[in-house]
N, C-alpha and C positions, 0 to 999 in steps of 0.2 A: 504494500500500500504506500502511496506517496501523497504528500501534501501539495496543494496547488501553490504556485508562486504568487506573491502579492507585493505591492509597493508600499502599502500602508504599514508604517512602523508599529503602530499599536496592534494591528492584526498579527504581524509577525511575532511580536512578543507574546500575545495570547496563545498562538499556536505552539510556541516554544514552551510556555508554562504548562499547557495541556499535555504535550508530549512528555515533559519531565514528570508530570503527575502520573501518567499512565505507566511510564517506565519504573517509577518508584513502587507502584503497586505490583507490577510484574516481577520486579527484582526482590519483592518481599522486604522492602525497606520501610514499611509502615511500622508503627508501634504495634507489636504483637503481644498477646496475652500468654498465659502459661500453656495454652493449647495450640500455640502458633497461629492464632486467629487474630484478625484485626477488623475493626469497624472502619469502613470507607464511606465517607460522605460524598455522595454524588451531587455535583453542582446542579442547581435547579434547571438551568438551561439545557441540560442533557437528558432530563426526564421526559418521558412520554406521559402526559397527563390527560385526563378526561377524554378517554377514547373507549369505544366499545371493544375494539380488538387491538391491543398494544402491539402484538406481533405483526399484524397487517400494516399498521402505521409505520413500524420500523422498516418493513420490507418496501413499502411505498416511498419512504424517505431515501433509503440506500439504493434501491433499484426502481426508479419511477417507470411506470408502464412496463413492468416486468414481462408480462405475457406477450406484449407487442414486440419487444426487443430481444427476447430470449435466444433467438437464432443468430443474432449478430455476434461475431467472434470477439469483438472488442468491448461488448456491453458490460461484461463483468470485470473488466480491468480497473475501473475507477471506483469500485466499492467493495466493502467487506463487512460482514456481520460477525463480530467476535463473540465467542461464547466461553463462559468459564468452565463448563463441564461437557463431557460427551453427551449426557442426557439433553442438555440444551442444544447442542449441535444437531442431535437427532430430531428434536422438536422442530427446529427451524427448517431442516432439510425436508422432513415429512410435510410440513405446512407448504413449503414452496412446491414440492412434488404434487400436492393436492391441487394447487393452483393450475399446474400443467395438466393434470388429469381432467379438471373441469373444462379447460380450454379444448383439449383433444376430443372430448365427448360431443362438442357442439358441431 
């Protein structure tokens, strides 16, 4: 995954801070308790709020018009849905496959 280039200094700094925050979580550099667990506060602007289907909202955000563009070789190059567990990966994959199944039945 790559970040888009920008000329806005404030945006560049926000992207850097976000990247550092994600790396800190991934490198387990957060404050851990005795069970090696940590509470991570997700910034408000990253949350999906007030939606009937949060997973569908996430997919529409990362892959707009997924069913229309799924055959394009480069469509998936600019997005990724990261999951913390295999169960989450399976849930996202199953959901996206169900979208394909619905489209293929038409």
